[in-house]
C-alpha positions in Angstrom: 133.4 154.4 70.3 136.0 156.9 71.4 139.0 155.5 73.2 141.7 156.9 75.4 145.3 156.3 76.2 146.0 157.3 79.8 149.4 157.7 81.4 150.1 158.1 85.1 153.7 159.3 85.1 155.9 159.9 88.2 157.5 163.2 88.3 161.3 163.2 87.6 163.8 165.8 86.6 163.4 166.7 83.0 165.9 165.1 80.8 166.9 166.1 77.2 165.5 162.8 75.9 162.1 163.6 77.6 162.1 166.9 75.8 162.8 165.2 72.5 159.9 162.8 73.2 157.6 165.8 73.8 158.8 167.4 70.6 158.1 164.2 68.5 155.0 162.6 70.0 152.5 164.9 68.3 153.5 163.7 64.8 152.9 160.1 65.9 149.4 160.9 66.9 148.2 162.6 63.8 147.9 159.6 61.5 145.7 157.8 64.1 143.4 160.8 64.9 144.9 161.1 68.4 144.8 164.4 70.3 145.8 165.4 73.8 142.9 166.3 76.1 145.0 166.3 79.3 148.8 166.8 79.2 150.2 167.3 82.7 149.0 170.4 84.5 147.8 170.9 88.1 146.0 168.0 89.7 143.6 168.5 92.6 143.6 165.2 94.6 140.2 164.7 96.3 140.8 161.2 97.6 143.9 159.1 98.0 147.3 159.8 96.7 148.3 160.8 93.2 152.1 160.9 92.8 152.8 162.3 89.4 151.2 163.7 86.3 148.3 162.6 84.1 148.2 162.4 80.3 145.1 161.6 78.4 145.1 161.2 74.6 141.8 160.7 72.8 141.4 158.5 69.7 138.4 157.9 67.5 138.3 154.2 68.6 140.2 151.5 70.4 141.6 150.1 67.2 143.3 153.3 66.3 144.6 153.8 69.8 146.2 150.3 69.7 147.6 151.0 66.2 149.2 154.2 67.4 150.8 152.6 70.4 152.2 149.7 68.4 153.2 151.9 65.4 156.9 152.0 64.5 156.9 155.8 64.8 155.7 155.7 68.4 157.8 152.7 69.4 160.9 154.5 68.1 160.4 157.4 70.5 158.9 155.5 73.5 162.3 154.7 75.1 163.0 158.4 75.3 160.2 158.6 77.9 160.5 155.1 79.5 164.2 155.5 80.3 163.5 158.5 82.5 159.8 158.5 83.6 158.3 155.6 85.5 154.5 155.1 85.3 151.6 153.2 84.0 150.0 153.5 80.5 146.6 152.0 79.6 144.2 152.0 76.8 140.4 152.2 77.6 137.3 152.5 75.6 134.9 155.4 76.4 131.2 155.2 76.9 128.3 156.3 74.6 126.9 159.8 75.2 123.7 158.2 76.6 125.6 156.0 79.1 123.7 155.6 82.4 125.3 154.3 85.5 121.9 153.3 86.9 121.1 151.3 83.8 124.5 149.6 84.2 123.7 148.8 87.8 120.4 147.3 86.8 122.0 145.1 84.1 124.6 143.9 86.7 121.8 143.0 89.1 119.9 141.1 86.4 123.0 139.2 85.4 123.8 138.3 89.1 120.2 137.5 89.9 120.2 140.2 92.6 
């Protein structure tokens, strides 16, 4: 099942270390089949507040996403970002192509006895 690394990063002045991080991150993704599907860019906020930028990296599965994040090559460059950009980073598994929210609701109702 496809998995994603999502980062919600607060905007900050660009630092030389952040530029180095950007120059080096792609090479850390390749061995794990990772690819950027969102990398900053304009955000249209429809509800609530969204202070910052969004990054989404797609991986073939959660195991490879975890392996990338924990890899020595990524851990080596991570401080270049974390010293200058605050934010949250999560890993999440995607859903199958045939995912149905109504079927999900029905399963929840059955489990709750509703």
